[in-house]
C-alpha positions, -999 to +999 in steps of 0.1 A: +406+047+460+419+029+491+387+031+510+368+019+478+396-011+477+392-020+510+354-023+510+356-042+478+383-062+497+360-071+525+325-072+508+336-093+476+360-117+490+354-143+514+343-143+543+324-111+532+302-123+506+293-154+525+277-128+552+257-108+525+246-135+512+233-149+545+215-116+552+200-118+516+188-151+528+172-138+559+157-111+542+140-132+510+132-161+529+099-175+542+112-197+565+140-202+586+149-163+586+159-164+618+181-191+616+196-173+581+201-141+603+218-156+632+245-176+609+249-142+593+257-126+623+277-155+640+302-159+609+304-117+608+314-118+644+344-146+644+357-134+613+360-096+631+396-087+651+376-080+683+359-112+683+389-134+675+409-113+703+383-121+729+388-160+721+427-161+719+432-142+749+427-166+777+445-192+754+476-172+748+480-148+781+485-177+802+509-176+840+529-208+844+565-215+848+582-240+870+614-233+887+637-260+869+664-261+849+655-273+819+676-305+802+663-303+767+642-281+741+611-300+730+594-285+695+560-295+685+555-299+645+527-278+631+529-291+593+548-296+567+553-292+524+578-317+514+578-296+476+589-260+496+627-254+501+618-250+538+596-276+543+580-261+578+547-244+577+543-210+591+536-222+627+560-250+620+588-228+610+585-203+639+584-231+665+617-249+652+637-215+647+629-204+683+634-241+696+672-239+676+676-206+691+670-220+727+688-249+724+718-231+709+719-208+737+715-231+762+733-259+751+709-285+748+694-310+727+667-302+705+638-328+701+611-326+675+578-339+679+555-346+650+548-376+625+513-369+603+492-392+578+497-375+544+535-363+552+563-374+573+566-346+591+599-352+613+617-361+581+608-325+566+619-308+594+654-328+598+660-313+564+650-279+577+669-284+607+703-298+586+701-268+561+700-241+588+725-255+609+749-260+583+742-228+569+747-209+602+776-231+612+762-244+645+763-278+658+731-281+675+722-324+687+689-327+675+659-361+682+631-367+661+601-382+672+580-392+640+552-414+652+529-390+668+496-376+650+483-355+674+492-333+709+484-364+729+508-383+712+535-357+710+538-357+747+532-398+749+560-399+720+580-380+737+580-392+772+593-429+756+620-409+737+631-389+769+632-428+785+650-441+758+675-413+759+681-413+791+671-373+799+655-360+829+615-346+819+625-307+825+617-289+795+614-258+772+582-263+755+581-246+723+547-243+703+523-216+686+507-193+716+469-203+707+483-244+714+506-238+746+479-242+771+464-277+757+501-291+753+509-281+787+481-296+800+492-331+781+529-330+789+523-324+826+503-354+824+531-373+809+554-360+839+569-335+823+584-307+843+578-274+819+590-241+811+564-225+784+577-210+754+548-198+729+561-185+695+536-167+669+513-147+689+481-137+671+464-117+698+466-081+690+446-052+706+456-027+684+424-016+664+415+003+637+380+010+619+386-017+594+390-047+623+353-046+629+352-060+589+350-092+581+382-107+572+394-139+566+426-139+586+406-130+618+384-161+611+413-180+604+422-169+640+392-178+655+389-209+640+424-218+653+414-205+690+377-223+687+394-257+678+415-253+711+385-248+731+374-281+717+404-297+727+405-286+759+372-299+762+377-333+752+408-335+778+382-326+805+359-350+788+390-379+791+401-370+830+430-354+816+437-323+835 
């Protein structure tokens, strides 16, 4: 029953169902047969854990640490939902919690950077921080940068905030592991010295037979990694590196 349930999940739910459709199209189509077949193979590949891990490893496994004494903890935004009790998305929540731990442990100010178009991310995170610190009865000085819409602006506006509050640009930088490489490049570009503190690692080298089946979670991980590679490529093209 377990095997049947697994097969149903991987075959009848996305992305498996779309892979089957593409293979059928490749079999029956008179034209563009190779295109359909290659599309099916590519979609299957990036939906497997093996390929997702290949894409994630260079992003999440980096060696970078400066011999500095940080003056603050900088946490990058990762999305919020105003309707939730805890506003932060899974990415943002792990970032903010780890940022708070670092700030409390090292007696440093907590600095959040993130704006948003549809939602006011910094405003939502501020509510989370207030709830968490009040519940845990811990006092942490917090600052919120609320104008940035991407990682470049995270670094740019955080740099301006540091100048405004007279802080040295030596930081613990907290963001998701798949995003840490691009964040380091941009914060260095704006003059920060960094000790990276990544969270929410997606890479996992423990495999089972089912990991070679197409799964939406693996497709999501591959998407995140590919998005980062394009982001890093854009930095090269702009002369930022």
